[in-house]
C-alpha positions as CSV (number, residue, x, y, z in Angstrom):
1,M,106.3,100.5,87.3
2,S,108.6,97.5,88.0
3,A,108.9,94.7,85.5
4,G,108.3,92.4,88.4
5,H,110.2,89.2,89.4
6,Q,109.9,85.7,88.2
7,Q,107.3,83.7,90.2
8,A,108.3,81.2,92.8
9,S,107.9,78.6,90.0
10,D,107.6,78.5,86.3
11,F,103.8,78.4,86.7
12,H,102.0,81.6,85.8
13,V,99.3,83.1,88.2
14,Y,97.6,85.7,86.1
15,D,95.0,88.1,87.6
16,T,92.4,89.7,85.4
17,T,90.3,91.4,88.1
18,M,90.8,94.9,86.8
19,R,89.7,94.0,83.3
20,D,87.5,90.9,83.0
21,G,86.4,91.1,86.7
22,A,85.4,94.7,86.2
23,Q,82.8,93.5,83.7
24,Q,80.7,92.4,86.6
25,E,77.3,94.0,86.8
26,G,77.5,97.0,89.2
27,L,81.3,96.9,89.6
28,N,82.9,100.2,88.6
29,L,86.5,100.9,89.3
30,S,88.2,104.3,89.2
31,V,91.8,104.7,88.2
32,Q,92.8,105.1,91.9
33,D,90.8,102.0,92.7
34,K,92.8,100.0,90.2
35,L,96.1,101.3,91.5
36,H,95.1,100.2,95.0
37,I,94.0,96.8,93.8
38,A,97.2,96.3,91.9
39,R,99.2,96.9,95.0
40,H,97.2,94.3,96.9
41,L,97.6,91.8,94.2
42,D,101.3,92.4,94.2
43,D,101.3,91.7,97.9
44,L,99.5,88.4,97.2
45,G,102.4,87.5,94.9
46,V,100.6,87.0,91.7
47,G,102.9,86.8,88.7
48,Y,100.9,89.0,86.3
49,I,98.3,91.7,86.7
50,E,96.1,92.6,83.8
51,G,95.5,96.3,84.1
52,G,93.0,96.9,81.3
53,W,92.8,97.8,77.6
54,P,94.8,100.9,76.9
55,G,93.5,102.8,73.9
56,S,90.0,101.4,74.2
57,N,88.9,103.9,76.8
58,P,90.4,107.0,78.6
59,K,90.4,105.4,82.0
60,D,92.6,102.4,81.1
61,T,94.9,104.6,79.1
62,E,95.3,106.9,82.2
63,F,95.8,103.9,84.4
64,F,98.9,102.7,82.5
65,A,100.3,106.2,82.4
66,L,100.0,106.6,86.1
67,A,101.2,103.0,86.8
68,A,104.4,103.8,85.0
69,K,105.0,106.6,87.5
70,E,103.5,105.3,90.7
71,L,103.5,101.5,90.8
72,E,106.5,99.8,92.3
73,L,105.7,96.1,92.0
74,K,107.7,93.6,93.9
75,N,106.3,90.4,92.5
76,A,104.0,91.1,89.6
77,T,104.4,92.1,86.0
78,L,101.7,94.5,84.7
79,A,100.0,93.2,81.5
80,A,98.0,95.2,79.0
81,F,95.1,93.7,77.2
82,G,94.1,94.1,73.6
83,A,92.9,92.3,70.5
84,T,94.4,91.1,67.2
85,R,94.6,93.6,64.4
86,R,91.5,94.3,62.5
87,A,90.7,92.4,59.3
88,G,92.3,93.9,56.2
89,V,94.5,96.4,58.2
90,E,98.2,96.1,58.7
91,A,99.3,95.6,62.3
92,S,101.5,98.7,62.2
93,Q,98.5,100.8,61.1
94,D,96.1,99.6,63.8
95,P,95.7,102.3,66.4
96,L,94.8,99.9,69.2
97,L,98.0,97.9,68.6
98,Q,99.9,101.2,68.7
99,A,98.3,101.9,72.1
100,L,99.5,98.6,73.4
101,R,103.0,99.3,72.3
102,E,102.8,102.8,73.9
103,S,101.3,101.5,77.2
104,G,104.7,100.7,78.8
105,A,103.6,97.2,79.6
106,S,106.2,94.6,79.0
107,V,103.6,91.9,78.6
108,V,100.6,92.1,76.3
109,T,97.6,89.7,76.2
110,V,95.7,89.8,73.0
111,V,92.3,88.1,72.4
112,A,91.9,86.1,69.2
113,K,89.1,84.2,67.7
114,S,89.4,80.4,67.8
115,H,85.8,79.4,67.0
116,D,85.2,79.2,63.2
117,R,81.7,80.5,63.4
118,H,82.8,83.5,65.4
119,V,85.4,84.3,62.7
120,T,82.9,84.1,59.9
121,E,79.8,85.6,61.6
122,A,81.2,88.0,64.3
123,L,84.4,89.2,62.6
124,R,82.9,88.7,59.1
125,T,86.2,87.5,57.6
126,T,87.7,84.3,56.4
127,L,89.3,81.6,58.5
128,E,92.7,82.2,56.7
129,E,92.5,86.0,57.4
130,N,91.9,85.3,61.1
131,L,95.1,83.1,61.2
132,A,97.0,86.0,59.5
133,M,95.6,88.4,62.1
134,V,96.9,86.3,64.9
135,R,100.4,85.8,63.3
136,D,100.8,89.5,62.3
137,T,99.7,90.8,65.7
138,V,102.0,88.6,67.7
139,T,104.9,89.3,65.4
140,Y,104.3,93.1,65.5
141,L,104.2,93.2,69.3
142,R,107.2,90.9,69.6
143,E,109.2,93.1,67.3
144,G,108.5,96.0,69.6
145,G,110.1,94.0,72.5
146,Q,106.9,92.9,74.3
147,R,106.1,89.5,75.5
148,V,102.8,88.2,74.1
149,F,100.1,85.9,75.6
150,V,97.1,85.1,73.4
151,D,93.6,84.5,74.8
152,M,91.8,82.0,72.6
153,E,88.3,83.3,72.9
154,H,85.5,80.6,72.9
155,F,88.2,78.0,72.5
156,F,86.4,75.0,74.1
157,D,83.2,75.6,72.1
158,G,85.2,76.2,69.0
159,Y,87.2,73.0,69.5
160,R,84.1,70.9,69.8
161,A,82.7,72.5,66.7
162,N,85.9,72.4,64.5
163,R,88.8,70.8,66.3
164,D,91.2,71.1,63.4
165,Y,90.7,74.9,63.0
166,A,90.9,75.6,66.8
167,L,94.3,73.7,66.9
168,E,95.5,75.7,63.9
169,V,94.9,79.0,65.7
170,V,96.9,77.7,68.6
171,R,99.8,76.7,66.3
172,A,99.7,80.1,64.5
173,A,100.1,81.9,67.8
174,G,102.9,79.7,69.0
175,E,104.8,79.8,65.7
176,A,104.6,83.6,65.7
177,G,106.2,83.8,69.1
178,A,103.4,83.9,71.6
179,E,104.6,82.5,75.0
180,V,101.2,81.2,76.0
181,A,98.0,80.2,74.3
182,V,95.3,80.7,76.9
183,L,92.3,78.4,76.3
184,C,89.1,80.3,77.3
185,D,85.8,78.9,78.3
186,T,84.2,82.2,77.4
187,N,80.6,81.0,77.7
188,G,81.4,79.1,80.9
189,G,79.6,76.0,79.7
190,M,82.3,73.3,80.2
191,L,82.5,70.5,82.7
192,P,85.9,69.3,84.2
193,H,86.2,66.0,82.3
194,W,85.6,67.8,79.0
195,V,88.3,70.4,79.9
196,S,90.8,67.6,80.8
197,E,90.3,65.8,77.5
198,I,90.5,68.9,75.4
199,V,93.6,70.4,77.1
200,A,95.4,67.1,76.9
201,D,94.8,67.0,73.2
202,V,95.8,70.6,72.6
203,A,99.0,70.0,74.6
204,T,100.2,67.8,71.7
205,T,100.8,71.0,69.7
206,G,103.8,71.7,71.9
207,V,102.5,75.3,72.7
208,R,102.5,76.4,76.3
209,L,98.8,76.4,77.4
210,G,96.8,78.5,79.9
211,I,93.2,78.3,81.2
212,H,90.6,81.1,81.5
213,A,87.4,79.7,83.0
214,H,84.0,81.3,83.6
215,N,81.6,80.0,86.2
216,D,78.3,79.6,84.4
217,T,78.1,75.9,85.2
218,G,79.5,76.5,88.7
219,C,82.7,74.7,87.6
220,A,85.2,77.6,87.0
221,V,87.6,76.5,89.7
222,A,87.1,72.8,89.0
223,N,87.7,73.4,85.3
224,S,90.8,75.4,86.1
225,M,92.2,72.5,88.2
226,A,91.4,70.0,85.5
227,A,93.2,72.1,82.9
228,V,96.3,72.4,85.1
229,Q,96.4,68.7,85.8
230,A,96.0,68.1,82.0
231,G,99.1,70.3,81.3
232,A,98.2,74.0,81.5
233,T,100.9,76.0,83.3
234,H,99.2,79.4,83.1
235,L,96.1,80.1,85.2
236,Q,93.9,83.2,84.9
237,G,91.2,84.2,87.4
238,C,89.8,87.1,89.4
239,I,89.9,87.9,93.1
240,N,86.7,86.9,94.8
241,G,85.4,85.3,91.5
242,Y,84.4,88.7,90.1
243,G,83.3,88.8,86.4
244,E,80.4,89.1,84.1
245,R,77.3,86.9,84.5
246,T,78.2,84.4,87.2
247,G,81.9,85.4,87.4
248,N,85.3,84.0,86.6
249,A,87.4,81.4,88.5
250,D,88.2,82.7,92.0
251,L,91.9,83.2,91.8
252,V,92.5,82.7,95.6
253,T,90.5,79.4,95.6
254,C,92.6,78.2,92.6
255,V,96.0,79.0,94.0
256,A,95.1,77.7,97.5
257,N,94.0,74.4,95.8
258,L,97.2,74.3,93.8
259,E,99.5,74.9,96.8
260,L,97.6,73.1,99.6
261,K,96.0,70.2,97.7
262,L,98.4,69.6,94.8
263,G,101.6,70.6,96.5
264,M,102.6,73.1,93.8
265,T,104.6,76.3,94.5
266,V,102.8,79.0,92.6
267,L,103.2,82.1,94.9
268,P,106.2,83.4,96.8
269,E,106.7,81.7,100.2
270,G,104.3,83.0,102.9
271,S,102.1,84.9,100.4
272,L,99.1,82.6,100.6
273,A,98.7,83.5,104.3
274,E,97.8,87.0,103.1
275,S,95.0,85.9,100.9
276,T,92.1,86.4,103.4
277,R,93.2,89.9,104.2
278,I,93.7,90.8,100.6
279,S,90.4,89.3,99.5
280,H,88.6,91.4,102.1
281,A,90.6,94.5,101.3
282,I,89.7,94.3,97.6
283,S,86.1,93.8,98.6
284,E,86.2,97.1,100.4
285,I,87.6,98.8,97.2
286,T,85.0,97.3,94.9
287,N,82.2,97.9,97.5
288,Y,81.0,94.3,97.2
289,P,80.7,92.8,100.7
290,P,82.8,89.7,101.1
291,H,80.9,86.5,100.5
292,A,80.7,84.7,103.9
293,R,80.8,81.2,102.4
294,Q,83.6,81.9,99.9
295,P,86.1,79.0,100.0
296,Y,89.2,79.6,102.1
297,T,88.7,83.3,102.7
298,G,85.0,83.6,103.8
299,V,84.2,84.3,107.4
300,S,82.1,81.1,107.5
301,S,84.8,79.0,105.8
302,F,85.9,77.5,109.1
303,A,82.8,78.1,111.2
304,H,81.4,75.3,113.3
305,K,78.0,75.2,114.8
306,A,76.8,71.8,115.9
307,G,77.8,70.6,119.3
308,L,79.1,67.3,117.9
309,H,81.6,69.2,115.8
310,A,82.7,71.2,118.8
311,S,83.3,68.1,120.9
312,A,85.6,66.7,118.2
313,I,87.4,70.0,117.6
314,R,88.2,70.2,121.3
315,V,90.2,67.0,120.8
316,D,91.7,67.8,117.4
317,P,90.6,70.8,115.2
318,D,91.8,68.8,112.1
319,L,88.9,66.4,112.5
320,Y,86.4,68.8,111.1
321,Q,88.6,71.1,109.0
322,H,90.2,70.3,105.6
323,I,93.2,72.7,106.3
324,D,94.6,74.9,109.1
325,P,92.8,78.2,108.5
326,A,96.0,80.1,109.3
327,L,97.5,78.9,106.0
328,V,95.2,81.3,104.2
329,G,95.1,83.9,106.9
330,N,91.7,82.9,108.2
331,D,90.5,81.8,111.6
332,M,88.3,79.0,113.0
333,R,85.1,80.3,114.4
334,L,82.7,78.6,116.8
335,L,79.0,79.6,116.3
336,V,76.9,79.8,119.5
337,S,73.3,78.8,118.9
338,E,70.5,76.7,120.3
339,M,72.2,73.7,118.6
340,A,75.4,74.3,120.7
341,G,76.4,72.0,123.4
342,R,78.6,72.6,126.4
343,A,81.7,71.9,124.3
344,T,80.9,74.7,121.9
345,I,80.4,77.2,124.7
346,E,83.6,76.0,126.4
347,L,85.6,76.5,123.3
348,K,84.0,79.8,122.4
349,G,84.7,81.0,125.9
350,K,88.4,80.0,125.5
351,E,88.5,81.8,122.2
352,L,87.3,85.0,124.0
353,G,89.7,84.5,126.9
354,Y,87.5,82.8,129.5
355,D,88.3,79.4,131.0
356,L,85.0,77.5,131.5
357,A,86.5,74.0,131.5
358,G,87.1,74.0,135.3
359,D,83.6,75.5,136.2
360,P,81.0,73.0,135.0
361,E,78.2,74.8,136.9
362,R,78.8,78.1,135.2
363,L,79.3,76.4,131.9
364,G,75.9,74.8,132.2
365,R,74.3,78.1,133.2
366,V,75.7,79.9,130.2
367,T,74.6,77.0,127.9
368,D,71.1,77.0,129.3
369,R,70.8,80.8,129.0
370,V,71.9,80.8,125.4
371,K,69.4,78.2,124.5
372,A,66.6,80.0,126.3
373,M,67.4,83.3,124.6
374,E,67.6,81.7,121.2
375,R,64.1,80.3,121.8
376,A,63.0,83.8,122.5
377,G,64.3,85.0,119.2
378,Y,68.0,85.9,119.7
379,T,70.7,84.5,117.4
380,F,74.2,84.5,118.7
381,E,75.8,82.6,115.8
382,A,75.5,85.8,113.8
383,A,76.2,88.2,116.7
384,D,79.5,87.3,118.4
385,A,79.7,90.7,120.1
386,S,76.4,90.3,121.9
387,F,77.5,86.8,123.0
388,E,80.8,88.1,124.4
389,L,78.9,90.7,126.4
390,L,76.6,87.9,127.8
391,L,79.6,85.7,128.6
392,A,81.4,88.6,130.3
393,E,78.3,89.2,132.4
394,E,78.2,85.6,133.5
395,M,81.9,85.5,134.3
396,D,82.2,88.9,136.0
397,G,78.8,89.0,137.7
398,V,77.9,92.3,136.0
399,R,77.3,93.2,132.3
400,P,79.9,95.5,130.9
401,S,78.5,99.0,130.8
402,F,79.8,102.5,130.0
403,F,76.6,104.5,130.3
404,D,73.3,104.2,132.2
405,V,70.2,105.0,130.0
406,E,67.4,106.9,131.8
407,S,65.0,107.0,128.9
408,W,64.7,107.3,125.2
409,R,61.9,108.6,123.0
410,V,61.4,108.8,119.3
411,Q,58.7,110.3,117.0
412,A,58.3,110.5,113.3
413,E,56.6,113.2,111.3
414,S,55.4,113.3,107.7
415,R,53.9,116.3,105.9
416,R,52.3,116.2,102.5
417,G,54.9,116.5,99.8
418,D,57.9,116.1,102.1
419,A,59.9,113.1,103.1
420,A,59.2,111.7,106.6
421,V,61.7,112.8,109.3
422,A,62.2,111.4,112.8
423,E,63.5,112.9,116.0
424,A,64.8,111.0,119.0
425,T,65.6,112.2,122.6
426,V,68.0,110.1,124.7
427,K,68.8,110.8,128.3
428,L,71.6,109.0,130.0
429,V,74.5,109.2,132.5
430,A,78.0,108.5,131.3
431,G,81.2,109.1,133.3
432,G,79.2,110.7,136.1
433,V,77.7,113.3,133.6
434,R,74.0,113.4,132.9
435,L,73.3,114.0,129.2
436,A,70.1,114.7,127.2
437,V,70.5,114.8,123.5
438,I,68.2,115.2,120.5
439,G,69.0,113.5,117.3
440,E,67.4,113.6,113.9
441,G,67.4,111.0,111.1
442,N,65.5,109.7,108.1
443,G,63.8,107.2,110.3
444,P,63.2,106.3,114.0
445,V,66.2,104.0,114.2
446,N,68.5,106.4,112.4
447,A,67.4,109.2,114.7
448,L,68.1,107.0,117.8
449,D,71.5,106.1,116.5
450,H,72.4,109.7,116.0
451,A,71.2,110.8,119.5
452,L,72.9,107.9,121.3
453,R,76.2,108.6,119.6
454,Q,76.1,112.3,120.1
455,A,75.6,111.8,123.8
456,I,78.2,109.2,124.4
457,E,80.9,110.9,122.2
458,Q,81.0,113.7,124.7
459,V,82.5,111.4,127.3
460,Y,84.0,108.7,125.1
461,P,85.5,110.2,121.9
462,D,86.3,106.8,120.5
463,V,82.7,106.4,119.5
464,A,83.2,108.9,116.7
465,R,85.2,106.1,114.9
466,F,82.3,103.7,115.0
467,H,80.1,103.4,112.0
468,L,77.0,101.2,111.3
469,T,77.7,99.2,108.1
470,D,74.8,96.8,107.9
471,Y,71.3,96.6,109.4
472,R,69.1,93.6,109.1
473,V,65.5,93.0,110.3
474,R,63.6,89.8,110.6
475,I,60.0,89.4,111.8
476,L,59.6,86.3,114.0
477,D,56.2,84.6,114.6
478,Q,54.9,86.1,111.4
479,G,51.4,84.8,112.0
480,H,51.0,87.6,114.6
481,G,51.2,90.3,111.8
482,T,52.3,93.7,113.1
483,D,52.2,92.3,116.7
484,A,55.0,89.9,116.0
485,I,58.4,89.7,117.7
486,T,61.2,91.5,115.8
487,R,64.9,90.7,115.6
488,T,67.5,93.1,114.4
489,L,71.2,92.5,113.6
490,I,73.5,95.5,113.5
491,E,77.1,95.4,112.0
492,T,79.5,98.1,113.2
493,T,83.1,98.9,112.4
494,D,85.8,101.2,113.7
495,G,87.6,101.0,110.4
496,K,89.7,98.0,111.6
497,D,87.5,95.5,113.4
498,V,83.9,94.6,112.6
499,W,81.4,93.3,115.1
500,V,77.7,92.3,115.1
501,T,75.1,92.7,117.8
502,V,71.5,91.5,118.1
503,G,68.4,92.9,119.6
504,V,64.9,91.4,120.1
505,G,61.8,93.3,121.0
506,A,58.1,93.7,120.5
507,N,58.7,96.2,117.7
508,I,61.6,97.2,115.4
509,I,62.5,100.3,117.4
510,E,62.8,98.4,120.7
511,A,64.9,95.6,119.0
512,S,67.1,98.1,117.3
513,W,67.7,100.1,120.4
514,E,69.0,97.0,122.2
515,A,71.3,96.1,119.3
516,L,72.6,99.7,119.2
517,V,73.4,99.8,122.9
518,D,75.3,96.5,122.6
519,A,77.2,97.8,119.5
520,L,78.5,100.9,121.3
521,T,79.2,98.9,124.5
522,Y,81.2,96.2,122.7
523,G,83.1,98.8,120.7
524,L,84.2,100.7,123.8
525,R,85.2,97.5,125.5
526,L,87.2,96.5,122.4
527,H,89.0,99.8,122.6
528,G,90.0,99.1,126.2
529,V,87.9,101.9,127.6
530,R,87.3,101.5,131.3
531,P,83.6,101.7,132.4
532,R,83.1,105.1,134.2
533,I,79.5,105.1,135.4
534,N,80.3,104.7,139.0
535,D,83.4,106.9,139.1
């Protein structure tokens, strides 16, 4: 475990994903998960990574033990989290403080009470004893050679209830040798102008200040920005805004705002361009799908749908984008829909490698076809892969195809006391070979998927790498009841790329089959496989 290097500036970027972020409902990290996340955060260039609370649970204790052997951090310093000594106990006799010393972490962040009522009602001790707990804890850890940051729990609420005492806690931490007093909006109830006023006042203590904001008012990022502008030089947050209740300040959004909007240098040069990749990689580890509309890193962050936008973007992309997406490692996307005009189709075609600008007749034909299909229930804004197959068909005169389906059939059976099972039969020709395969699944669509893949894999082994990752169904024309039109969207990945296809039909099976065929066709085309039906 490296001690890490000083950040690109004297500003602290401090990540607490693996401790505070892990308190999010449904988010459970193994020790190996935490090691992987730490490496990604180090690649992002954060200055400090809070690894957890050693001594409070076996998992965090094991993490710090393994980190000392396995983590080689280039940019970050690993921090351990803990609390001030217990009331009435000497710091040297507190087992949790002993665990912090033994963690191997060169930085320790301890949480302290700064709200008078929390001291008297939650800790059940006196205000003076709480001050002594802060002083003794910081002094003890400093004497052991560790740097100390102090999280002032419930600080903003405490300041509003008893300003003098809240400031006294900050002074006590600073006088004992704490490097930073981190002002925490633990309940997440603050608004930016309140934060600005309070941080500016607390700055008169002369203690270095940090901000730790929760998002219960939807203002975590805004509150963090307000604190920095008022004098805070240490910012805490979580990747993707993870955290209990409504989450913590999204660390990537915060650092992108600081660098791109305020002109501050808070990460090593070039690191911000890795933020989209790292945000999504950590989403895979946590098993929480990336939020499409997440600022800066979401797949929809730079997506444009209306034809008016596309016309302007054709002239100058900056007209409808607040930054160049490449600065955060993202891409501009043009969404093809019934709202799209010719400019959208032209630009989308260019994005996919087709030049439609010099062929107005074909451009008009593609635009009209998209609008007609959307009226019939298709949606291409959410299914780029199906649109690319449509566009290739219009440009090349034939739809890309790697197999010719003769027929498919599916049936489901349920017996009393047993779960329903389905069986599908698919007959097709691929690479000059006629194949008939039976697949089983826990439902008709699952059975069809298995049968189709088993058949095609015999000719195109690449298909074994494709996995369905999401499946969505929407009933259109709901007034028709069970006779309504159905639309399905299928998301597929090969472990590297992700693509979405759409199918529409008179029933869920027919719609799903169309989307499944498109998914495998697009995947094979993406892998550079040459169609072999007519070999």
